[in-house]
N, C-alpha and C positions, 0 to 999 in steps of 0.2 A: 411702229414709227421708229426709224432709224435714230440713234443718237445723234448724228450730224442735222438733221432735221429739227429734233428738239432743242439743239444749241441753237439754231436759228433763230426757233421761235421765241427763245429766252433773251436773245438778244433785242429780237423786236421789240419784246416785254418791256425792256429799259428805256426805248425811246420814249421820251416825252410827247404826248398829243397823241400818241396811237393808243387805240382801245382794243376790242376784241382781234384776235388773229385767227384769219381762216386757214385756207389750204396754202400750203408752202413747198416749194417743188426747189430743186437743185438745178441750176443753169448749166454751170463750168467753171471756168477758171484756169489759170495756167499756174499761178501763185498764191491766189485769192480763193474765196468761198464767195460764189454769186448765186442768189436765189430770187425766186418770183413768189410773190407772196401777196395774200389778200388781206388788208385790214380796213377796218371801219368803210366798207365799200368801196377800197381804191386800192386798185394794182402796184405795187412799189417793187423795186428792184434792190435787195440789200446786198452790201457787200462786206464780207469780214474778211479782214487782212491774214494773209498766210505768216506763216512762223518765219521768222527771219528777214521780213521785210522792213522791219525797225532800222535793219544797217544800212540799207541806201534809199529809203523813201522817206522824204520830210512832209509829214501828213497835214501840217499847216499850209505849208506852200500847196500842196493837192487841193485842199478846201478852197482857198482863193482862186485857184485857176478853174476847178470845175466849177464854180457859182459863175466865172466871168464866162466860160463857155456857153454855160446856159443861157447870160445875158446876149452874147453873140447870136442866139438862135442857133448852135450847131448839136447842142448837147440837151439832154433833160434837166428838166428843174430837179435842184438839191434839197431834199426835203429836211434831211439831218445829216450832219457831219460831225463826229467827234474827233476832234485832232489828237487828242490824247490817247485813244485806241485804234484810231483808222477807219473805225465802223462808218459807212455812209449808206444812205439812204435815198433813192432818187424815184422819179414817177416812171413807171415802166411805160415803154414806148410800144403801143401795140401795132399790129401788122407791118411788124420788121421782119427781116430775115437776117440773122448772125451771118456774116460774110466770111468766106474762104478763100482760098488761091483756085479752087474749083468755080465757085460761084461767080467769082470775078471773070471768068470765062465764059458761063453759060448764061448768065443775067445780060441781056441786051442793054449797051449805054453804061454799065456800073462803074468803069474806069471813069468815063467824064463826070459822072455823080459823085465820084470821089472828089475828082479835081474841082468842081465848084464847091464842094462841102470845104474844103480845104482854102480856095480862094475868100469863102464869107468869111471863114476865121480869120486868117490872116489881116484881111481889111475891116475887121471888125471895131479897130481901134480899143480894143481891149488891151490892159496890161498885165501880164504875169507876173506870179510873184518870185521868179526865177528866173537866171540867166543860164539856159542849156550850154555849156563849154564842153566842146567834144574833146579836147585832149586833156583836160584838167579832169573829164570824168575818167577817162583811160587811166589817169596817175592814181586817181581815188579808187579806182576797182582793183588796182593794182595792188594799192594799199591793203586792202581787204582782202584778196586774196594771199597775200605774203602772212597772214596769220593763220590761214588754214593747209591743212593736208592736199594741195591738189597742184598737180602741174600743167605748166602752159603746154599749147600745141607748139611742136618744134618749128623754130623759125618766127616765134611770135615776136620776138624784140626785133629782130631784123625787119619784120614789115612795119613795126611802126617807127623804126629809123626810115623807111623809104616814103613812108607819109610825111614826114617832115617836108618834102616837096609840094605836099599839098596844104600844108599848114602856109607855108610860104604863100602860094599863091592865093588863099584865102585870106591872110594878114593883108596882103598887097592890094587887094580888091574886096574891102567890107561893104555890106549891106546895109539898109536899115532892118532892125531885129524885127520881129513879128510875133504875136501869140502862138507857138505851136505845139501841137500834141507832142511830137519827136520820138512818138513809140506806136506807129499805126498798124499796127499787127491787124491783118485782115479781120480777125473777130472782133476788134474794137471798133467796126464802123457796121452800122445795122441801115438795111436797104429796104425802104418800101417798095421800090419801082418807079417813085417820080423823085425820090430825093434819099440824100444818105444822111445818116446821123452819126456823129462821131463821141465815142464812150472811153471811159479810162483813162483820167489825167497825171496817173502816178509820176511821169517823167516829163510832163509839160514844162514848159518854159520860154522865155525870149529867144528867138534863134533865127536861123536863117531860113526862110518859108521854103525853099528847095528841099531841105533836110526831110520834111514830110513827104514829099513826093518822091525822092529818091529811095525813102525808108519802104515807104508803101510798094513801090514797084520792087523791091527785093522781095518783100512780105509776100506778095501776092504772085511772085514768079512771073510778073509780067512780061510778055513778048513785044517787039518793037512795035506792034500796031496798037496794044494796049498802052505803052509809053506814049505813044502820039497821041492817040484819043484822050488820055488824062492831061496832057500837057496841055492840048490845042485847047480842051475845055477851060484849064486852069487861067491860061493866056486870051482866052477867047478869039482865038488865031494862031497864027505862026509864033512859037516862041523864040525869043531870042537866043542866038547861038551860045554864048555866054551862060545863058540860065540852063539852056540845054547841058553845056558842061557839068555845071554845079548840079544839077540831077544826077549825073551819070557819076559825078567825083563821089557824091554822097552814097550812092549805092555800095561802094567799096568801104567808104569811112562807117557805113553804120554796121555793116558786119564783123569790122575790126573792134568797134565798141562792144557789141552784144556778144561776141565769142567771150568776152571777160563776164558778161552777165549770166550767160550759160554756167561758166565756171563756177560762179559764187551758189548757182542753185544746186550744180551738182555736189560741192563741197557741202551745202546744207542738207542733202540727201532729200531733196524735193523729190516727190514720187510720181508728179505728174508727166515726165517725159524721161527719155534716156538723154539727160545734159550734156554728157560727154561726147555724145556722137552729135547732137546739137550742135556745139561748140566748135569741134571739130570741122564739121560741115561748113559751117560759117565762115571759119578762118582759110579754108582751102578755096572757098568762093572769092571771097577778099581778096587773096593772093591770085588767083586766076585773073581778075578784074583789073587788077593793077600792073600784071605783066603782059596786057593786051597792048598791043603797040598802038591802038586808037585811043589808050589812057593819056596819054603825052598829049595829044591833039585837045583832049577835054581841060586838061589843064592850060594848054595856051589859049583856048577860048576864052576863058577866065580871065587871063592877063588882057587879052585884046578887046574886051568889052562888048 
């Protein structure tokens, strides 16, 4: 038995109410360790937080939001959450496939199922315990990076300056905030073929709902047809022009933000990926989208309502 698996078993033994621990298998995780485990005849999912995540994740907020998402019917039941350590145990969702950008292209109807899942979350009436503030988070991540030995991609501050026009348009046209996932990596969505589940609420908060859709489009490398399918399902018909504009704008803004997140992972020597390349690629994609002549028209659509 590997040391990693034994550590997972030890973590489960410390969870109140759980008895005999059966088979344990590693599932994955980009910054955390995630396991499938059998205990007392029940299959559970164990999440062990990764090194350094305490710098930028508020586990008490995550605990509140994960339980709210479960009540909304889009996420599995939380069986245990230790806010002091970040250890979480949820029910394991059988019969699902962990999504990837490739499976969003090959599984018929997947973008639409994702759109409907996010609408269910956004319209649930649940209140999350944090407000996701894009530009405040950029400032916070820059402060963290100022304490680390890492450089920003060339031109990053120039693009942040250009994004002031985005901030002004969003400030002029505020929307009702909704409970949002805010970090919809493809791997945070689990598909049964009939419905989509959403997991991992580390970055969740009250936010503009179109952030989730723009971010998912980026993470899934959606083409225009996939964007259309997702948006049509979300709005149950033709999406309003200003809402389409918000989705496109947030594609660029999520890359601007997650560039910094990647640099934090790089500075922390997270071995899960080449996070320097990850950050540079995201930044270049953001800069390319913002330089597109159509970007200004999407900003204009937000102002026109």
